[in-house]
MARDOTOR-97780 format. One record per residue: x, y, z of N, C-alpha, C in turn; residue in three letters. Coordinates in steps of 0.001 Angstrom, whole numbers, padded with zeros to 6 digits, always signed. Last residue first. Layout:
! residues N
XYZXYZXYZALA...
! end
This chain:
! residues 370
+145143-131637-100277+146352-132162-100832+147343-131205-101175LYS+143738-130545-097124+143639-130972-098545+144994-131564-098993GLY+145697-128687-094909+144408-129177-095217+144418-129505-096765LYS+148876-129828-093434+147999-128883-094228+146664-129508-094619PRO+149349-130653-089955+149395-131029-091390+148442-130120-092190LYS+149462-130245-087384+149900-129163-088144+149931-129452-089626ASP+148818-132506-085927+147914-131461-085821+148268-130293-086755ASP+151056-134084-086429+149763-134484-087076+148789-133222-087091ALA+153771-131710-086773+153141-132860-086264+151704-133060-086926THR+156606-130408-088618+155137-130291-088208+154546-131668-087783PRO+159650-130397-086887+158884-131037-087868+157420-130856-087675THR+161824-127825-086314+160689-128565-085754+159890-129113-086889VAL+165227-127018-085753+164173-127311-086682+163077-128133-085972LYS+165904-124456-083276+166050-125850-083818+164936-126057-084866ARG+167729-121478-082499+166527-122155-082848+166939-123547-083347ALA+169799-119792-082074+169180-120400-080874+167935-121168-081235VAL+170770-119144-084598+171738-119721-083619+171050-120322-082342GLY+168982-117667-085912+169090-119109-086166+169998-119853-085302SER+167049-115460-084420+168500-115831-084450+168574-117289-084672SER+164712-113015-085445+165176-114256-085077+166559-114382-084983ALA+161897-111222-086750+163030-111260-085747+163416-112722-085573VAL+160117-108907-088966+160485-110193-088421+161705-110130-087428GLY+156961-107258-089940+158360-107335-089717+158834-108560-088956PRO+154675-107005-091967+154914-108063-091121+156430-108260-090704SER+155128-104301-093135+155150-105485-093873+155525-106691-093019ALA+153227-101381-092556+154102-102372-092000+154033-103707-092826VAL+151740-099747-094326+152486-099116-093187+153501-100128-092601GLU+150487-101363-096157+151484-100450-096634+152325-099865-095497ARG+148787-102760-094489+149841-103493-095117+150947-102496-095676LYS+146987-100736-093801+147832-101367-092736+149016-102042-093361ALA+145835-100208-096167+146574-099209-095577+147447-099821-094598THR+144467-102703-096670+145535-102286-097618+146394-101197-096931SER+142622-102690-094523+143726-103656-094537+144782-103342-095581ALA+141833-099513-093084+141710-100573-094071+142895-101479-094070SER+140832-098798-089955+141964-098631-090870+141814-099754-091885GLN+137971-097028-088768+138662-098282-089055+139722-097941-089990LYS+136466-094817-088540+137689-094795-087901+138539-096013-088074GLN+134103-095140-089897+135045-094092-090411+136355-094006-089778ASP+132863-096992-088319+133391-097373-089651+134409-096386-090180ALA+133862-097130-084864+133051-096623-085932+133665-096854-087324PRO+135145-100252-083560+135185-098800-083640+134242-098374-084785PRO+133212-102820-081935+133936-102358-083072+134055-100873-083081GLN+133690-103972-078622+132860-103261-079543+133760-102731-080760THR+135874-106786-078257+135083-105735-077809+134192-105153-078954GLY+137837-108560-079088+136673-109166-078531+135702-108088-078026GLY+140038-107822-080534+140110-107759-079045+138806-108219-078405GLU+139447-108039-083153+140462-108910-082644+140571-108896-081119GLY+138657-104644-083765+138593-106048-084134+139726-106793-083612ALA+138894-102450-080729+138772-102789-082154+138811-104320-082488PRO+136670-101814-078091+137878-102443-078562+137751-102696-080024SER+135367-100605-075050+135357-100538-076462+136685-101079-076916VAL+133343-101293-072282+134705-101255-072790+134551-101336-074340VAL+131453-101778-069783+131663-100649-070713+133089-100570-071152SER+130483-105257-070128+130964-104210-069406+131211-102951-070449ALA+127443-106947-071051+128748-106431-071384+129194-105300-070427PRO+125709-109166-068824+125782-108078-069749+127212-107703-069950GLY+126362-112762-068489+125978-111480-067977+126064-110452-069113GLY+125118-115760-069724+126079-114726-069850+125539-113432-069300LEU+124746-119037-068376+124201-117875-068870+125418-116792-068968THR+124312-122629-068305+125125-121423-068397+124470-120238-068939GLY+122216-124484-066233+122482-123952-067593+123281-122668-067530LYS+121504-125326-063702+122691-125885-064355+123096-125350-065638GLY+119369-124159-062513+119128-125372-063339+120268-125964-063982ASN+120514-121871-061414+120194-122962-060603+119821-124255-061342PRO+123167-120890-063836+121818-120722-063199+121535-121937-062322SER+126357-119664-063795+125571-120934-063930+124276-120699-063179VAL+127923-117122-065760+127457-117664-064502+126655-118921-064860SER+130337-114864-067058+129651-116129-067175+129151-116532-065806ALA+130491-111589-068059+130612-112459-066830+129711-113671-067102GLN+132416-109760-070280+131174-110618-070068+131413-111528-068977TYR+134744-108309-069735+133664-107788-070533+132394-108439-070334GLU+136469-107794-066849+136020-108728-067725+134777-108265-068388VAL+137383-106259-064759+137700-105750-066080+137133-106762-067117SER+137121-107294-062251+136276-106179-062590+136467-105627-064018ASP+139026-109421-062351+137616-109712-062299+136731-108534-062677GLY+141768-109270-062364+141090-108612-063550+139597-108861-063503THR+142699-110514-060038+143154-109053-060285+142341-108482-061396MET+141596-113032-060136+141278-112186-059009+141656-110676-059293ARG+142595-114006-062496+141055-113905-062368+140809-113018-061113MET+145338-114023-061864+144839-113258-063029+143330-113002-062813PHE+145537-115936-059789+145930-114498-059637+145439-113558-060681ALA+144635-118170-061080+143927-117625-059968+144231-116272-059721GLU+146717-118319-063183+145300-118249-063502+144435-117651-062334GLU+149019-118775-061673+148865-117494-062461+147433-117297-062828LEU+148251-120229-058479+148603-120263-059865+148328-118872-060486SER+149449-120976-055198+148613-120225-056082+149114-120315-057572PRO+149936-124234-053692+150487-122860-054105+149565-122297-055153ARG+149377-125825-050982+148662-125584-052271+149088-124219-052694VAL+151076-128221-049087+150847-126850-049405+150294-126760-050832GLU+149949-130714-046750+150447-130288-048033+150131-128898-048351SER+149818-133380-044687+150104-131923-044605+150703-131410-046007LEU+148229-136037-043121+148723-135425-044371+148759-133956-044152GLU+147722-136727-040432+147931-137834-041492+148549-137262-042817ARG+149058-135674-037391+148530-135357-038637+148702-136457-039592LEU+148255-135516-033914+148989-136248-034979+148289-135994-036358ARG+148890-133008-031609+147970-133584-032528+148760-134302-033650LEU+149994-131590-029458+150085-133026-029337+149060-133695-030359GLY+150506-128907-029799+149189-129286-029201+148988-130863-029077TYR+152833-128838-031182+152793-128161-029820+151432-128565-029081SER+152106-130105-033505+153030-130774-032602+152936-130216-031213TYR+150561-128146-034735+149931-129347-034312+150809-130164-033362ALA+152555-126091-035061+151399-125835-034213+150733-127151-033730LEU+154304-127340-036821+154738-127008-035529+153584-126747-034570ALA+152578-127531-039116+153084-128790-038432+153566-128568-037067GLY+152165-124833-039637+150968-125620-039219+151430-126942-038558VAL+154784-124085-040331+154070-123437-039204+152953-124283-038668TRP+155377-125817-042459+156191-125805-041319+155454-125179-040117ASP+153487-125032-044421+153382-126326-043815+154196-126396-042544SER+152557-121567-043968+153276-122604-044727+153120-123922-043887ASP+149542-119490-044559+150521-120089-043663+151291-121177-044497ARG+147517-118503-046120+148542-117585-045693+149484-118175-044628ASN+144763-120776-044992+145482-119887-045871+146574-118959-045253PRO+144287-123979-044356+144767-122789-043561+145467-121853-044609VAL+141632-126296-044313+142528-125568-045167+142976-124231-044402VAL+141116-129588-043350+141161-128191-042921+142068-127439-043789VAL+138990-132223-044536+140269-131566-044361+140066-130238-043813THR+137367-135407-045077+137448-134024-044549+138844-133516-044260PRO+137324-136979-048279+137759-137009-046929+137833-135523-046365ARG+136722-137101-051055+135652-136897-050146+136067-136939-048694GLY+138842-137239-052688+138300-138486-052379+137148-138389-051326ASP+139744-134625-052887+139219-135196-054084+138451-136477-053784ALA+138735-133357-049586+139647-133565-050709+138947-134219-051771ASP+136717-130746-048075+136963-132117-048378+137904-132318-049528VAL+136978-128347-045352+136739-128661-046719+136797-130211-046852SER+136864-125508-043193+136760-126882-043393+136428-127206-044847LYS+139374-122915-042766+138030-123374-043132+138069-124832-043367HIS+141003-120245-040950+140957-121587-041555+139525-121886-042001PHE+143119-117811-039431+142065-118094-040347+142128-119527-040850GLU+144175-117662-036132+144600-117897-037455+143248-118436-038241THR+144458-117209-033328+143823-116173-034106+144242-116395-035641ASN+145073-119343-031847+146253-118573-032396+145726-117499-033360GLU+142799-120404-031287+143455-119857-030142+144648-119002-030720GLU+142101-121399-033801+141297-120270-033190+142111-119609-032120GLU+143920-123506-033911+144022-122398-034887+143244-121154-034464LEU+142837-125139-031915+144196-124622-031814+144417-123399-032695ALA+140404-125811-032988+140465-125041-031740+141798-124409-031609THR+141200-127243-035243+140438-125972-035414+140483-125158-034163GLY+142390-129400-033912+143269-128477-034785+142495-127179-034937LEU+140098-130648-032890+141140-130080-031946+142052-129074-032663GLU+138885-131307-035356+138265-130477-034464+139187-129788-033475THR+140764-133083-036460+140504-131753-037106+139818-130815-036157LEU+142161-135498-035910+141905-134568-034855+141630-133126-035381HIS+142939-137113-037919+141742-137656-037096+141430-136646-036038ASP+143646-135145-040839+143963-135633-039536+142714-136313-038888SER+144987-133054-043287+144150-134254-043069+144542-134863-041785ARG+145227-129875-044585+145560-130820-043415+144531-131844-043412VAL+146796-127562-046631+145715-128526-046492+146123-129602-045563VAL+147609-124171-046866+148023-125521-046330+146902-126391-046062VAL+148030-121841-049473+147205-122465-048427+147927-123800-047990SER+148591-118541-050763+149035-119933-050611+148338-120537-049438ALA+146537-116455-052689+146855-116976-051301+147420-118331-051370GLU+147347-113786-054912+146764-115101-054593+147243-115489-053189SER+148662-111471-055524+147220-111568-055909+146591-112918-055516ALA+151250-111806-054748+150533-110633-054277+149075-110822-054513SER+152121-114025-056189+152232-114023-054759+151377-112944-054190LYS+151864-113390-058901+151131-114553-058327+151061-114380-056812ILE+153561-111140-058966+152218-111054-059393+151330-112119-058730PHE+156077-112253-058272+155489-111279-057407+153983-111067-057734ASP+156482-113899-060546+156436-114450-059157+155758-113544-058181ARG+156504-112068-062656+155489-113085-062642+155376-113653-061239THR+157030-108622-061612+157602-109972-061962+156418-111010-061895SER+154889-106018-062992+155691-106632-061882+156251-108049-062421THR+152372-104245-063174+153670-104198-063876+154708-104755-062968ASP+148824-104179-063434+150038-104628-062772+151220-104538-063779ALA+147007-102548-064828+146615-103127-063546+147825-103616-062805ILE+146385-099823-066924+147326-100739-066301+146832-101233-065016LEU+143408-099844-069019+144244-099261-067932+145280-100349-067427ARG+141617-101229-070759+142605-100153-071275+143553-099492-070286GLY+140332-103032-069306+139598-101874-069763+140565-100753-070164LYS+143497-104019-067998+142012-104225-068040+141309-102921-068337GLY+146686-105496-068158+145809-104415-068330+144388-104860-068297ILE+149910-106312-066976+148524-106752-067047+147628-105525-067117VAL+153042-107579-067752+152225-106307-067768+150792-106739-067957ILE+155410-109475-066080+154116-109351-066521+153563-107888-066574LEU+158358-111495-066579+157734-110297-066013+156432-110116-066675HIS+159027-113875-067609+159698-113464-066326+159037-112285-065690ASP+156980-116320-069097+157216-114961-068878+158074-114788-067526ALA+156697-119213-069257+157433-118491-070238+157917-117141-069719THR+155038-120389-067384+156302-120949-067630+157161-120201-068512GLN+152841-118766-067476+153519-118892-066223+154885-119504-066386ALA+151947-119130-070039+152645-117862-069805+153386-117930-068415MET+150743-121556-069697+151979-121494-070485+152718-120208-070250GLU+148649-120872-068095+149564-121956-067607+150901-121878-068386SER+147342-119154-069840+148028-118596-068637+148945-119608-068031LEU+146753-118506-072827+147115-119721-072145+147953-119326-070962LEU+146466-116055-074090+145404-116449-073233+145711-117726-072456HIS+149279-113874-074488+148651-115168-074687+147441-115339-073703SER+151902-111873-075820+150619-111993-075239+150089-113341-075435SER+155181-110739-075297+154359-111859-075768+153024-111777-075069VAL+158177-109225-076063+156859-108931-075592+155896-110008-076210LEU+161599-108910-075647+160584-109837-076048+159228-109562-075325VAL+164728-107915-076673+163499-107495-076022+162273-108220-076536THR+167732-109834-076164+166642-109147-077042+165574-108743-076145ARG+169668-111167-074861+169657-109727-074629+168568-109081-075479GLY+169579-113894-075101+170614-113188-075847+170578-111755-075771GLU+167362-114505-073633+168574-114816-073028+169759-114132-073824ALA+165351-114020-075566+165505-113082-074405+166919-113263-073770ALA+165765-116305-077147+165923-114903-077646+166165-113912-076571LEU+165034-118250-075311+166476-118212-075871+166651-116890-076451ALA+162392-117738-075022+163240-117578-073878+164761-117557-074247ARG+161442-118283-077560+161397-116934-077047+162219-116736-075891VAL+162006-121110-077612+162608-120223-078564+162549-118777-078121PHE+160558-122266-075522+162005-122427-075513+162647-121279-076459GLN+157935-121627-076512+158400-121255-075236+159918-121145-075078ARG+157894-122937-079062+157800-121453-078922+158367-120951-077613VAL+158120-125698-078148+159215-125030-078968+159143-123470-078906TRP+155658-125891-076792+156990-126063-076100+158095-125422-076891ARG+153925-125655-078940+153911-124705-077823+155226-124689-077052ILE+154652-127923-080382+154840-126613-080969+154831-125492-079925GLY+153806-129925-078704+155257-129835-079076+155626-128448-079645GLU+151084-129410-078530+151962-129315-077310+153434-129175-077665PRO+150250-127507-081506+150101-128678-080694+151145-128500-079467ASP+148781-124213-082087+149908-125177-082121+149575-126295-081189LEU+146762-122398-081919+146680-123436-082947+147730-124426-082964GLY+148823-119811-080624+147382-120249-081028+147403-121223-082135ASN+151141-118987-079845+150994-120412-079781+149578-120829-080087VAL+151184-116185-080008+152019-116964-080949+151750-118527-080913PRO+149629-113764-079282+149096-115149-079342+149910-116088-080221GLU+151689-111591-080676+150313-111598-080150+149811-113066-080351ASP+154975-110527-080110+154178-111636-080547+152842-111620-079878LEU+157717-108846-080937+156383-108597-080385+155535-109690-080950ILE+161110-108329-080340+160143-109341-080784+158807-109071-080127LEU+164112-106733-081288+162849-106622-080531+161857-107602-081151VAL+166290-106910-082953+166493-106823-081444+165262-106966-080655GLU+165978-109116-085808+166168-107839-085122+166278-108017-083666PRO+165968-110767-088202+166797-111099-087108+167040-109793-086230ASP+164098-110697-090310+165083-109546-090216+166145-109765-089093GLY+162460-113040-090115+163252-112628-091315+164382-111719-090989LEU+160751-113715-088132+162105-114046-087911+163051-113496-089093LEU+158151-113275-088822+158713-112448-087821+160160-112746-087513ALA+157861-115255-090728+157952-113796-091131+158521-112967-090081ALA+157742-117413-088962+158860-117326-089933+158944-115839-090410ALA+155302-116797-087727+156587-116749-086909+157747-116616-087793LEU+153669-117362-089931+153707-116078-089298+154896-115793-088460GLY+154101-120076-090014+154481-119258-091188+154594-117836-090712LEU+152979-120964-087619+154468-121092-087956+154979-120222-089048ARG+150335-120239-088132+151059-119647-087057+152507-119730-087247GLN+149750-122053-090153+149686-120604-090445+150442-119879-089286GLY+149917-124438-088770+150951-124187-089738+150959-122676-090077MET+147628-124175-087116+149010-124290-086547+150126-124005-087531GLY+145590-124078-088970+145779-122956-088144+147233-122985-087605LEU+146879-125431-092137+146038-125545-090990+146363-124297-090040SER+146986-124131-095455+147647-124433-094220+146595-124588-093092PHE+146087-123280-097854+145729-124648-097505+146287-125057-096070GLY+147047-120774-098184+145641-120911-098012+145181-122297-097579GLY+149693-121079-098970+149382-120791-097565+147878-120920-097252ALA+150537-123808-101056+149843-122555-100892+149574-122361-099422LYS+153865-125346-100745+152435-125387-100685+151751-124035-100540ARG+156573-125175-100585+155984-124915-101946+154436-125043-101833GLY+157181-125889-098035+157475-124497-098350+156819-124219-099757ALA+157094-128175-096565+155854-127676-097233+155955-126300-097709VAL+159599-128609-095534+159038-129691-096400+157718-129203-097031ASP+160079-126443-093936+160846-126593-095143+160191-127619-096066SER+158911-125684-091505+158060-125658-092707+158802-125983-094036LEU+160077-125263-089036+159637-126592-089334+158740-126611-090626GLY+161235-122818-088289+159813-123156-087798+159237-124486-088277VAL+163778-123165-089453+163708-122860-088043+162220-123307-087553ILE+163269-123443-092172+163799-124521-091443+163617-124335-089891GLY+162355-120895-092783+161421-121936-092945+161956-123213-092240LEU+164662-119399-092226+163561-119253-091141+162499-120397-091424VAL+166402-120351-094299+166719-120442-092900+165545-120490-092004GLU+165090-119480-096615+165271-120843-096336+165608-121165-094936ASP+165283-116715-096167+164010-117339-096227+164048-118778-095988VAL+168003-116117-096309+167372-116077-095049+166051-116696-095034ARG+168357-116261-099063+168968-117383-098213+168270-117373-096826LYS+167511-113984-099956+166634-115175-100179+167199-116310-099298LYS+168063-111081-097835+168454-112091-098794+167506-113249-098873SER+166189-108104-097704+166717-109393-096970+166997-110386-098019ILE+164817-105792-098433+166360-105878-098624+166959-107026-097942GLY+162163-105783-098195+162903-105186-097146+164398-105435-097240ASN+161021-107009-100456+160534-105689-100032+161327-104952-098910ALA+162204-109485-100252+162581-108642-101330+162232-107174-100994ALA+160923-110569-097909+162373-110338-097880+162744-109326-098968ALA+158271-110700-098799+158601-109847-097686+160079-109499-097638LEU+158658-112505-100868+158047-111194-101156+158429-110271-099954TRP+159589-114781-099537+160515-114056-100449+159882-112756-100795ARG+157306-115444-098017+158448-114946-097300+159419-114221-098277LEU+155604-116227-100180+155235-115237-099239+156380-114533-098463HIS+157156-118268-101244+156936-117083-101998+156417-115927-101123ASN+156917-120260-099215+158250-119635-099575+158118-118291-100284ALA+154194-120790-099190+154914-120241-098004+156191-119663-098310ALA+152636-119530-102162+153282-120486-101408+153911-119930-100205SER+149629-117647-102570+151065-117696-102555+151492-118998-101741ARG+146874-117542-102070+147404-118258-103330+148871-118389-103386SER+146531-116165-099737+146274-117562-099743+146727-118308-100975PRO+148832-113876-098504+147996-114163-099696+147771-115713-099785HIS+148386-113078-094982+149165-113672-096086+148266-113873-097262MET+147603-112921-092075+148102-111891-092942+148981-112485-093936TRP+147120-114794-090184+146367-114898-091397+146740-113839-092436LYS+148420-113980-087877+148997-115046-088591+148276-115281-089947ALA+148958-111009-086704+147858-111698-087358+148526-112705-088250ASP+151258-110331-085365+150071-109779-084855+148865-110440-085441LEU+154387-110704-084784+153327-111551-085165+152060-111113-084613LEU+157456-108882-085573+156141-108987-085060+155281-110155-085596THR+160554-107502-084879+159834-108624-085526+158446-108783-084874GLY+162545-104701-085452+161339-105274-084769+160691-106434-085558VAL+164783-104220-087001+164725-103832-085685+163666-104442-084830LYS+164703-105219-089475+165890-105516-088750+165921-104952-087402GLU+162261-104188-090258+162304-105614-090037+163692-106005-089340LEU+162725-101445-090819+162096-101832-089584+162222-103352-089210PRO+164645-099476-091943+164659-100888-092135+164069-101536-090897ARG+164176-096919-090983+164200-097065-092508+164106-098555-092802THR+162125-095889-088367+163190-096863-088811+163006-097065-090329TYR+160012-094331-087768+161228-093665-088050+162351-094586-088460ASP+157886-095931-087048+157885-095370-088445+159164-094575-088688SER+158347-096444-084358+158521-097451-085335+158656-096970-086753TYR+160260-093895-082688+158999-094426-083189+159265-095519-084264ALA+163001-094467-080497+162458-094052-081766+161103-094680-082000LYS+164034-095700-078130+164055-094170-078236+163409-093616-079502GLY+163537-098403-078493+164875-097879-078350+164997-096453-078694ASP+160562-097480-079600+161382-098684-079544+162884-098168-079551ILE+157764-095865-078046+159019-095847-078634+159799-097190-078440LEU+154784-094468-078134+155262-095753-078005+156625-095787-078800ALA+152936-091759-076505+153974-092315-077406+154252-093685-077091THR+149925-089623-076415+150938-090456-075853+151908-090977-076888GLY+146771-089951-078104+147796-089141-077483+148821-090141-076857ARG+145732-091678-080014+145026-090467-079788+145973-089462-079070THR+147964-093384-082181+147509-093057-080754+146736-091784-080820PRO+147132-095336-084933+147721-093927-084458+147092-093656-083100ARG+148188-098604-085722+147184-097718-085250+147840-096410-084759ASP+150615-099418-086612+149475-099730-087452+148232-099007-086980LEU+152975-098954-085142+152552-097968-086096+151319-098334-086951GLY+153759-100631-083187+154376-100894-084523+153751-099952-085570VAL+152243-099651-080953+153749-099789-080866+154355-099888-082214ILE+149718-100032-081957+150176-098737-081832+151692-098678-081567MET+149479-102826-081690+149401-102223-083036+149871-100742-082951ARG+149530-103139-078970+150696-103734-079833+150655-103030-081184MET+147140-101872-078283+148429-101357-077794+149561-101915-078655THR+145366-103609-079529+145366-102160-079937+146672-101541-079446THR+145773-105913-078103+146102-105941-079526+146251-104526-080033SER+144939-105001-075525+146203-105582-075684+146680-105424-077210LYS+142525-104239-074523+143304-103227-075233+144631-103728-075633GLY+140556-105897-073464+141313-105065-072526+142117-104018-073255ALA+139132-107649-074849+138636-106285-074937+139429-105373-074003GLY+139703-110315-072763+139291-109874-074052+138713-108497-073975ASN+141977-109412-070049+140728-110037-070564+140541-109641-071955PRO+145642-109658-070233+144380-108833-070098+143214-109622-070591GLY+149202-109449-070586+147952-110071-070306+146812-109135-069991LEU+152218-110086-071715+151235-108952-071844+149874-109700-071729PHE+155399-110884-070452+154086-111257-070737+153080-110105-070756GLY+158685-110720-071417+157610-109905-070756+156278-110418-071325THR+161608-112156-070866+160384-112422-071579+159325-111576-070798VAL+164754-110308-070832+163721-111107-070200+162501-111268-071119ILE+166423-108774-072329+166981-109795-071552+166015-110650-070756GLY+165045-105388-072159+165689-106523-072823+166118-107529-071834PRO+161746-104439-070938+163149-104401-070928+163747-105622-071683LYS+159184-102284-071511+159573-103765-071828+161124-103783-071995VAL+157297-100210-069474+158555-100423-070277+158708-101954-070392GLU+154371-098079-069409+155136-099205-068976+156348-099373-069855PHE+151273-096529-069233+152769-096252-069035+153373-097613-068611ASP+148277-095462-070736+149208-096549-070339+150615-096065-070255LEU+145798-094076-071157+146903-093525-070440+147907-094621-069886ASN+143866-096565-072234+143647-095334-071357+144937-095042-070531ASN+142300-097755-074989+143567-097731-074233+143572-096467-073505VAL+139651-097208-075680+140184-098627-075786+141407-098784-075062ALA+137154-095165-074629+138636-095354-074592+138904-096875-074721LEU+134594-093223-076263+135091-094476-075560+136575-094679-075724SER+133767-091254-077912+133890-090967-076480+134353-092044-075634ASN+135679-092231-080609+134618-091402-080199+134736-090956-078757GLY+137929-094145-079383+136987-094252-080525+135676-093396-080149TYR+141284-093608-078320+139895-093475-078135+139102-093658-079491SER+144166-094500-076701+143467-094667-078018+141915-094560-077730LYS+147219-093553-075307+145776-093515-075200+145242-093728-076649THR+150063-093677-073295+149533-094086-074483+147919-094215-074370LEU+151928-092593-071485+150664-091972-071566+149879-092433-072842HIS+154412-094415-073121+154158-093248-072199+152860-092533-072485SER+156437-097232-073357+155068-096670-073663+154787-095590-072624VAL+159243-098455-074771+158708-097513-073729+157427-096932-074158LYS+161294-101275-075199+159975-100561-075607+159486-099714-074425ILE+164658-101724-076069+163650-101537-075061+162388-100849-075637MET
! end
């Protein structure tokens, strides 16, 4: 289990992460969501010791990451898929990590097979496509077969088959009782993957709840009605003190939309008033709608469309974030060098070959060049 308590990270007078409290429990997939600049990557980096909190703690099964003598056997992370030497082959990159952490060479071959890179194991990592780089990053995260998995944008650059594989893989890991924390900007994918959500904005906690409850509480379910008697239906809804509004469907046909009611209720109302309906359908809320509604005040840049149809960008919100979060860079003297970060953590890994299957790289994952 991951437990974050009063976790705070400041850069000068600005807060990137502001007094966060949450738990990531084993046995389920926990999604970590927030707009760009919300503090997600900073929080993940503090959990694995790459950034030092200004105050507060982040514990993994009751201990700080730095207290584990063999961290790869406890925590597997994918925070930056580009963290590899471009002149090393995929296999040598993993062998170097394995040797530095007391992991057998046999495990290297296993994880290459798990992520579908066996056939290109001898190719230099610098020639990999974005999708193949993500797969290699996942392989590094699988080396130690640990109990905790932390993945930042694991499906970035993957084709649909790769995305589907990652979804099935992380859910299988969670089903084994492991602790799984995953961030992603693909909300439709997160809706299919995550059982629980932690949502932050401007470094603050916005929601800590199940995916189902988050969608339900932040969005409205609606019933769309098509009928030859929409005026009469509107009168009936008014008499029942029920909110509704008129609209048109994709074919331009007039409809009435009734929020916060189900189709059974609307159908029964129409029947009681003797109104025949042509179509009655429920429109269920999506995670994207719920996310936009809940985090609207935390978005760093607001996009809008001017009257002439040209897009514009509003001004930035007051949020500070280190590199990779899309926000303001921290002062130069507060940045952590890449070499220091690499010394602190050697891209720890997690996996169980028993729940994975080999995936062959598809056309989108082919390496660049020869």
